[in-house]
C-alpha positions as CSV (number, residue, x, y, z in Angstrom):
1,M,162.0,152.0,86.2
2,S,161.8,150.5,89.8
3,L,164.8,150.7,91.5
4,P,166.4,147.1,91.9
5,L,166.6,145.5,95.4
6,V,170.5,145.4,96.3
7,T,172.1,143.2,99.2
8,D,175.5,143.9,100.1
9,Y,177.8,141.1,101.6
10,E,181.3,141.1,102.8
11,H,184.4,141.5,100.7
12,G,183.1,143.9,98.1
13,I,180.0,141.2,97.1
14,S,176.8,142.6,96.2
15,A,173.7,140.8,94.7
16,I,171.6,142.9,92.6
17,D,167.9,141.6,91.9
18,A,167.8,140.9,88.3
19,Q,163.9,141.6,88.5
20,F,163.3,138.5,86.6
21,H,159.7,137.5,86.8
22,R,159.7,138.5,90.2
23,P,161.7,140.0,93.0
24,K,164.3,137.7,94.6
25,R,164.1,135.1,91.7
26,A,167.3,135.9,90.0
27,A,170.5,137.7,91.0
28,I,173.2,139.4,89.4
29,H,176.6,139.6,91.6
30,L,178.6,142.6,91.5
31,L,182.2,142.2,92.7
32,V,184.2,145.4,93.5
33,E,188.0,145.3,94.4
34,K,189.4,148.3,95.2
35,G,187.4,150.2,92.5
36,V,187.3,147.9,89.9
37,A,184.1,145.9,89.1
38,A,183.2,142.3,87.6
39,L,179.8,141.6,87.2
40,I,178.8,137.6,87.5
41,D,175.4,136.6,85.4
42,T,173.6,139.3,84.0
43,G,170.0,138.4,84.0
44,T,167.8,139.6,80.6
45,S,168.9,142.9,78.6
46,F,166.1,144.3,81.0
47,S,167.8,143.8,83.7
48,I,170.8,146.2,82.7
49,P,168.8,150.0,83.6
50,G,169.1,148.2,87.5
51,V,172.5,147.5,87.3
52,I,173.5,150.9,86.1
53,E,171.6,152.3,88.4
54,S,172.9,150.3,91.4
55,L,176.7,151.0,89.7
56,K,175.7,154.9,90.2
57,Q,174.8,154.3,93.8
58,K,177.7,153.0,94.5
59,N,179.9,155.7,92.8
60,I,181.4,153.0,90.2
61,A,181.9,154.2,86.7
62,I,180.5,152.4,83.8
63,E,184.5,152.5,82.6
64,D,185.6,150.6,85.9
65,V,183.6,147.3,85.0
66,A,186.6,145.5,83.8
67,Y,184.3,141.8,83.5
68,V,181.0,140.5,82.5
69,I,181.2,136.7,83.8
70,L,178.7,134.3,82.8
71,T,178.4,130.9,84.6
72,H,176.7,129.5,81.9
73,I,174.6,130.9,78.8
74,H,171.0,130.0,79.4
75,L,169.2,133.4,78.9
76,D,168.3,134.3,82.7
77,H,171.8,133.9,83.3
78,A,173.5,135.5,79.8
79,G,170.5,137.4,78.2
80,G,171.7,141.0,79.1
81,A,174.9,140.4,78.1
82,S,175.2,142.0,75.1
83,E,173.6,144.9,76.3
84,C,176.3,145.0,79.1
85,M,179.2,144.8,76.4
86,R,177.4,147.7,74.6
87,L,177.4,149.9,77.8
88,F,180.5,149.0,79.0
89,P,183.2,150.1,76.9
90,N,186.3,148.5,78.9
91,A,184.3,145.3,79.8
92,Q,185.8,141.9,78.5
93,L,183.0,139.0,78.4
94,V,184.3,136.0,80.0
95,V,182.5,132.3,79.4
96,H,183.1,129.0,79.1
97,P,184.5,127.5,75.8
98,R,181.4,125.6,74.9
99,G,179.5,129.0,75.3
100,A,181.8,131.4,73.7
101,S,180.7,131.0,70.0
102,H,177.1,131.5,70.9
103,M,177.7,134.8,72.6
104,A,179.5,136.2,69.4
105,N,176.8,134.7,67.3
106,P,173.7,134.4,69.5
107,A,171.4,133.0,66.4
108,R,171.2,129.7,67.8
109,L,170.6,130.5,71.1
110,V,167.8,132.8,70.3
111,A,166.0,130.5,67.6
112,G,165.9,127.8,70.0
113,A,164.4,130.0,72.9
114,M,162.2,131.4,70.2
115,S,160.9,127.8,69.5
116,V,160.0,127.1,73.2
117,Y,158.5,130.8,73.9
118,G,157.4,132.0,70.5
119,E,158.9,135.0,69.2
120,T,156.6,137.7,70.9
121,E,157.2,136.3,74.3
122,F,160.5,135.9,73.8
123,K,161.0,139.5,73.0
124,R,158.8,140.3,76.2
125,V,160.9,138.2,78.4
126,Y,164.4,138.6,76.9
127,G,164.2,141.5,74.7
128,E,167.2,141.7,72.4
129,I,170.3,140.1,72.1
130,Y,173.1,141.0,69.9
131,P,176.8,139.6,68.8
132,I,179.4,140.2,70.8
133,D,182.8,140.9,69.3
134,V,184.8,137.8,69.6
135,E,187.8,140.4,70.4
136,R,186.1,141.6,73.5
137,I,185.5,137.9,74.7
138,I,187.7,135.7,76.8
139,E,187.0,131.9,77.1
140,V,188.0,130.0,80.5
141,P,188.6,126.2,80.5
142,D,189.0,124.5,83.6
143,E,191.1,126.1,85.8
144,S,191.5,129.3,84.4
145,R,191.9,132.5,86.3
146,I,191.4,136.0,85.9
147,D,193.0,138.8,87.7
148,L,190.3,141.5,89.1
149,N,192.5,144.2,90.2
150,G,194.6,141.7,92.0
151,R,191.5,139.5,93.2
152,S,192.1,136.2,92.0
153,L,189.2,134.3,90.4
154,L,189.3,130.5,89.4
155,F,187.1,129.0,87.0
156,L,185.8,125.3,87.2
157,D,184.1,123.4,84.7
158,T,181.2,122.0,86.5
159,P,178.8,120.2,84.2
160,G,175.3,118.6,85.2
161,H,172.9,121.6,84.7
162,A,174.6,122.4,81.6
163,R,177.8,121.5,79.8
164,H,178.8,125.1,79.1
165,H,178.8,125.8,83.2
166,N,181.7,127.1,85.2
167,C,181.4,127.8,88.8
168,I,183.8,130.6,90.5
169,Y,185.9,130.6,93.3
170,D,186.6,133.9,94.8
171,E,190.1,133.0,97.3
172,R,189.2,136.3,99.0
173,S,185.8,135.3,100.6
174,Q,186.6,131.6,100.0
175,S,183.0,131.4,98.2
176,F,182.0,130.1,95.1
177,F,179.4,131.7,92.5
178,T,177.6,128.4,91.3
179,G,175.2,129.8,88.6
180,D,172.6,126.7,89.0
181,T,175.4,123.9,89.8
182,F,174.4,124.1,93.3
183,G,170.7,124.4,93.0
184,V,167.9,126.8,93.5
185,S,167.4,128.5,96.9
186,Y,164.8,131.3,97.4
187,R,164.9,133.3,100.3
188,E,161.4,133.0,101.2
189,F,162.1,129.3,102.1
190,D,164.6,130.1,104.8
191,V,163.8,129.1,108.1
192,N,165.7,130.1,111.3
193,G,168.7,131.0,109.2
194,L,168.7,127.6,107.5
195,E,167.7,127.6,103.5
196,F,166.2,125.2,101.6
197,V,168.1,124.2,98.4
198,F,166.8,122.0,95.2
199,P,168.1,121.0,92.1
200,T,167.3,122.7,88.8
201,T,167.1,119.7,86.0
202,S,165.9,122.1,83.3
203,P,166.3,121.1,79.6
204,V,168.4,120.2,77.5
205,Q,171.7,118.6,79.2
206,F,171.0,117.7,82.7
207,D,173.3,114.8,83.8
208,P,172.9,113.4,87.2
209,E,176.4,111.7,87.4
210,A,178.0,115.2,86.5
211,A,175.6,116.8,88.7
212,H,176.8,114.9,91.6
213,A,180.6,115.2,90.6
214,S,180.4,118.8,90.3
215,I,178.9,119.4,93.9
216,D,181.4,117.2,95.3
217,R,184.4,119.2,93.5
218,I,183.0,122.3,94.8
219,M,183.0,120.9,98.2
220,R,186.4,119.8,98.3
221,Y,187.3,123.6,98.5
222,E,185.5,123.9,102.0
223,P,183.8,127.1,100.6
224,R,182.3,129.7,103.2
225,Y,179.4,130.4,101.0
226,A,177.7,129.7,97.7
227,Y,176.3,132.6,95.9
228,L,173.5,131.3,93.3
229,T,172.0,133.0,90.6
230,H,168.5,132.1,92.1
231,Y,168.9,133.6,94.6
232,S,172.3,134.7,96.0
233,Q,173.9,134.0,99.3
234,I,173.6,130.6,101.1
235,G,175.7,128.9,103.8
236,N,175.6,125.5,105.6
237,L,177.3,124.1,102.6
238,A,177.7,120.6,103.7
239,H,174.3,120.3,104.9
240,H,173.1,121.5,101.2
241,A,175.6,119.5,99.5
242,K,174.2,116.1,101.2
243,S,170.6,117.2,100.4
244,M,171.4,117.9,96.8
245,H,172.9,114.7,96.0
246,I,169.8,112.9,97.5
247,L,167.2,115.2,95.9
248,I,169.2,114.8,92.4
249,D,168.8,110.9,93.0
250,A,165.1,111.3,93.8
251,H,164.6,113.5,90.5
252,V,166.2,110.8,88.6
253,E,164.0,108.1,90.3
254,I,160.6,109.8,89.5
255,A,161.6,110.3,85.8
256,Q,162.7,106.7,85.9
257,R,159.1,105.5,87.2
258,A,157.5,107.8,84.4
259,K,159.6,106.8,81.5
260,D,157.1,104.6,79.6
261,S,154.0,106.7,80.7
262,G,153.9,108.5,76.9
263,S,152.3,111.5,76.5
264,D,151.5,111.8,80.3
265,R,154.9,111.8,81.7
266,Q,154.7,115.9,82.1
267,T,152.2,115.8,84.4
268,I,153.1,112.6,86.2
269,I,156.4,114.0,86.6
270,S,155.8,117.3,87.5
271,D,153.0,116.0,90.2
272,A,155.9,113.7,91.7
273,L,158.2,116.6,91.8
274,R,155.7,118.9,93.7
275,K,154.8,116.1,96.2
276,L,158.7,115.6,96.8
277,L,159.5,119.1,97.3
278,L,156.6,119.9,99.4
279,Q,157.3,116.9,101.5
280,R,161.0,118.1,102.1
281,L,159.6,121.8,102.6
282,S,157.7,120.4,105.2
283,E,160.2,118.5,106.8
284,H,162.3,121.7,106.6
285,G,159.6,123.6,108.8
286,C,158.3,125.7,106.2
287,R,154.9,127.3,106.9
288,L,154.1,129.4,103.9
289,P,150.6,129.3,102.9
290,Q,150.5,126.3,100.4
291,A,149.0,128.7,97.4
292,E,152.3,130.3,98.0
293,I,154.4,127.6,97.7
294,D,152.8,126.3,94.8
295,E,153.5,130.2,93.2
296,L,157.4,130.0,94.2
297,L,157.9,126.4,92.7
298,R,155.6,126.4,89.4
299,S,158.0,127.5,86.8
300,D,161.2,125.3,88.2
301,I,158.6,122.5,88.4
302,R,157.4,122.7,84.9
303,L,161.3,123.1,83.8
304,N,162.6,120.4,85.8
305,A,159.9,117.8,84.6
306,Q,161.0,118.8,80.7
307,G,164.7,118.5,81.4
308,L,164.1,115.0,83.1
309,I,162.0,114.0,79.9
310,H,164.9,114.9,77.7
311,W,167.2,112.9,79.8
312,L,165.0,110.2,79.6
313,D,164.8,110.5,75.8
314,Q,168.6,110.8,75.1
315,P,169.6,107.1,76.3
316,T,172.6,106.7,74.3
317,E,173.9,110.2,73.7
318,R,172.4,112.0,76.7
319,F,173.3,115.9,75.6
320,K,173.0,117.8,72.5
321,Q,176.2,119.6,71.8
322,L,176.6,123.0,71.8
């Protein structure tokens, strides 16, 4: 096992690379308050050996992990949760009420992912996912708080990307852990200290109106930083909130233009999203080679197009209930 990349920030916050497909694609955030730890998102089961190694490097005992917190239950965020609960004897799992039952009984979650990937590819990417004892699950409705050894964490219901999504406000650092609500920002796209951020509209619960509202709700707290799962700390949040609003609307416009394109919708939407993001990256000042940009964006464009098609196909009942 290669050692994970760990980036340390202020206020006891670190980003552990989940080693999901490639370096710096997904972060597991570690919070430490006077020797007691919490993890925010888990990567997959294959990410957890790196978490254990990172805890050892920081002299944090597995018994001192008090919480495993999920922003939402998509498997690049929550696939390692059952392995965490198996290894951290004193941890409690903290999850949105809409996601709790799927952590206690992940059969539907696993079946849905297997229908997309196939069983062999699913197990290669995500490994095994097991039920979690309901006695160890804490549901956090909107505006709930938990206490991490004297450090207050506030949970806000922030749909738009998923209906089972919370963002977590850490009063100590005046920052949010935003999962996918505040978009995706790969460090390779940073230019002179300014990040590039774009939405994730992946299947199956994209809701543009809710996405706009959730961004506005986050910004009302005037946070210093956002810690994105893809990938970690960004500043310049007023700038990025404005960009996210513009890009959410642009994604919707692209989808609506392709609405009646039949079986070609995936290709048409994907090509338009690629053109949009390349134009925005050029305006941002990104000078990476075209092939490198395409490689970094390929998976996100594919998933965003799939999510937009699902959104188009749900004109009256936009979302599947979890």
